[in-house]
Phi, psi and omega in degrees: 000132176258132179290144179293312181240132176243119182221161181278153177294153179282162179298325177301318176292319181292325182272358182289131178232129183295315178299314185293322179296315180294323181290318177294331173296321180291324178292315176307313182297323176293324182275353182298318175303319178295317176296321179289320176301317180299317178292326175294320180294313180299322185295313176303312181298322177295320179297313181299317181297320181291320178296319179294317181302313178298314184289332178290338177264349184279129174263115179294135179224144177239135183245143174255174189292324187265007179290146174272133186233131175288131176251160175285138182251128177280126184300331177299323188253014189300308182298323179291317179295326176294314181300319180296312181299324179294317180290327173295319180294320178296325178290328177287323178295321178294320180296321183293317179297317183294316182297319183292328179279336181279341184275000000 
């Protein structure tokens, strides 16, 4: 049987050495910890940059117990929520008036 294609071996195949390859693999395994540490440091730096960018756009606010805070409203319950909030306001006004008259 005659082979269809006859070609020379590539330089990569000609220069391959098992012992040299094994030594280089051991060196790469030794350097693996350093590569991982470098990747961890870069990851931490990226997290800090993202945190700084987020924090720079954030406006710090402090709320007290009696502060009025806007809440998200569900459109399905909007009318009920408005009625409830109006009732609560009226109740607070009545309570305030009652406290004022008893003192």
